[in-house]
N, C-alpha and C positions, 0 to 999 in steps of 0.2 A: 560612879559607874557610867553615867551618861557622858561624862567627859571622855572616859576610855572608849566607849562605843563611837563617840563622835570622832575621836582621834583615829580609830580603826577605819571608820568610813572615809576620812580624809586620806589616809594611807592607801586605801583601796582605789579611791578616785585618782590619786596621784599615779598609782601603778597603772591604772587603765589609760590615763593620758599618756604615760610614758610608752605603753605598748602601741597606742594609736600613732604616736610620733615615730616610733620605730617602723611600723608598717608603712606609714606614709613615706619615710625616708627610703625604705626598700623599694617601694613603687617608683619613686623618683629615680633611684639608682637604676632600676630595670629599664625605665623609659630612656634614661640617658645612655645606657649601654646599647639599647636598640637603635637609638638615634645615631650614636657614634659608629655602630656597625653599618648602618645605611649610608652614612657619609663616607665611610671607608670604601664601601662597595662602589659608590658613585665615583669616588676619586680613582679607584682602580680601573673602572670601566673607561673613564676619561683618559687615563694614562695609556691604557691598552689601545684605544682608538688612535691616539696621537702617535704611538709607536708604529702601529700598522700603517698609518698614513705615510710616515717617514720611510718605512720599509718599501711601500709601493712606489714612492717617488724615486728612491735609490734603485729599485729594481727596474723601473722604467728608464732611468738614465743609463744604467749599465747594459741592460739587455735590449733596450728599445721596446717599443710597444708591440707586444705579441699579437695583438688584434690587427695591427697594420700588416705585420708579416703574414699572418694567416690570410688576410684579404688579398695581399699581393700574390701569394702562392696560388690561391684559388683563381685569381684573374689570369695568371700565367698558364695555369692548367687548362682553363676554359679556352684560352686563345690557342694553345697547342692542339687541343682536341678539334677545335674549329678548323685550324689549318690542315690537320690530317684528314678530316672529313672532306673538305673541299678538294684536297689533292686526290683523294680516293675517287671522288665523283668525276674529276677531270680526266684522270688517267685510266679509269676502269675499262672503258670501251677499247682503247688502243691496246691495252695489255691483254684483254681477252682475245682480241684478234691475233696478236702475236703468239700467244700461248696455243690457241687452236690451230693456227697456221703451222707451228712447229710440230705439233702432235699429229695433225692430219696429213700434212704434205710429206709423205715418206718417199724418198727416192732410193731404191735398193742399189747399193754399191758394194763392191768387194773391198774389204779392208786392205790397206796398203801392205800390211804385214802378213797377209794370208799367202801361204805357199801350197800350191796344189801337191798332192801326194803323187810321187812318181813310181 
């Protein structure tokens, strides 16, 4: 009887060791899957950054630098505004005199097409 109980104990211990090995294998598998997922994510991010960089380079080559275009347009606009402002200040006095002279200096005349009623 003792040999039977001893055999049962050995079987139970072997079964427990097998369960422990299975659990350990599952944990290793889970860790490896997690690590593989992290590696894949890192690789995807690296690939995405590389493709975006290539796209930016192509975009810059094809369309030119939009930052430069924007700054050039802003400079041209500022220059045009400055020119218009300086022209306004230069010509304002003389234009006001001409305008007031035309409005205020009225010389009554009969229109050439006027025919007096007979």
